[in-house]
C-alpha positions as CSV (number, residue, x, y, z in Angstrom):
1,M,-18.3,-55.5,-32.2
2,S,-20.3,-58.5,-31.1
3,R,-18.8,-61.9,-31.3
4,R,-20.7,-64.7,-32.9
5,R,-21.1,-67.8,-30.8
6,E,-20.1,-71.1,-32.4
7,H,-22.5,-73.9,-32.6
8,V,-20.5,-76.3,-30.4
9,P,-21.7,-78.6,-27.7
10,T,-21.6,-77.7,-24.0
11,R,-20.7,-80.6,-21.8
12,P,-22.1,-82.4,-19.9
13,T,-25.6,-81.3,-21.1
14,W,-24.8,-81.6,-24.9
15,R,-26.8,-78.5,-25.7
16,C,-25.6,-76.0,-28.4
17,R,-23.6,-73.1,-26.9
18,A,-25.0,-70.7,-29.5
19,C,-28.7,-71.7,-29.7
20,G,-29.3,-73.9,-26.7
21,I,-31.0,-76.8,-28.5
22,A,-29.8,-80.4,-28.5
23,W,-26.4,-80.6,-30.2
24,P,-25.7,-81.1,-33.0
25,C,-28.2,-78.4,-34.0
26,S,-29.0,-77.7,-37.6
27,A,-26.2,-75.1,-37.9
28,A,-23.7,-77.5,-36.5
29,K,-24.8,-80.2,-38.9
30,L,-24.4,-77.9,-41.9
31,R,-20.9,-76.8,-40.7
32,L,-19.9,-80.5,-40.1
33,L,-21.2,-81.6,-43.5
34,G,-19.1,-78.8,-45.1
35,E,-16.0,-79.6,-43.2
36,Y,-16.3,-83.3,-43.9
37,R,-17.8,-83.1,-47.4
38,H,-15.0,-85.3,-48.9
39,D,-14.9,-87.8,-46.1
40,R,-18.3,-88.8,-44.8
41,V,-16.8,-91.9,-43.1
42,A,-14.5,-89.7,-40.9
43,L,-17.5,-87.6,-40.0
44,T,-19.5,-90.7,-38.9
45,V,-16.6,-92.0,-36.8
46,Y,-16.1,-88.5,-35.2
47,L,-19.8,-88.2,-34.3
48,A,-20.0,-91.8,-33.1
49,T,-17.1,-91.0,-30.7
50,L,-19.0,-87.9,-29.5
51,Q,-22.2,-89.9,-29.2
52,A,-20.4,-92.4,-26.8
53,E,-19.1,-89.5,-24.7
54,A,-22.5,-87.8,-24.6
55,A,-24.2,-91.1,-23.6
56,E,-21.9,-91.4,-20.6
57,Q,-22.2,-87.8,-19.5
58,L,-26.0,-87.7,-19.9
59,A,-26.3,-90.9,-18.0
60,E,-24.4,-89.4,-15.1
61,L,-26.8,-86.5,-15.2
62,D,-29.6,-89.0,-15.1
63,H,-31.3,-87.5,-18.2
64,G,-32.7,-91.0,-19.1
65,V,-31.6,-90.7,-22.8
66,N,-32.4,-93.6,-25.0
67,P,-29.3,-94.8,-26.9
68,A,-31.4,-95.1,-30.1
69,D,-32.4,-91.5,-29.8
70,L,-28.7,-90.6,-29.5
71,A,-27.8,-92.6,-32.6
72,D,-30.5,-90.6,-34.6
73,R,-29.2,-87.4,-33.1
74,F,-25.5,-87.9,-33.6
75,V,-25.0,-90.3,-36.5
76,S,-28.0,-91.3,-38.6
77,W,-28.2,-87.9,-40.4
78,T,-24.7,-88.3,-41.7
79,R,-25.6,-91.1,-44.2
80,A,-25.3,-90.0,-47.7
81,R,-28.6,-89.6,-49.5
82,G,-28.8,-91.3,-52.8
């Protein structure tokens, strides 16, 4: 039986373990939205913490990541849509 790989980040590259794209990938976003559906603020705090960790690790790898791009990638999508 094959084991499904979870859509979680690999550190220090912050790529998705399952699909290889920049984390959080679409599958991870859907899972996180479901897990935090009743507490969007907690989701935002959690992802902001991971964003800070990613910024530090990606800087050490010299990936030249723009902090604004990381904000879009990690936090901006969590805002409730009205």
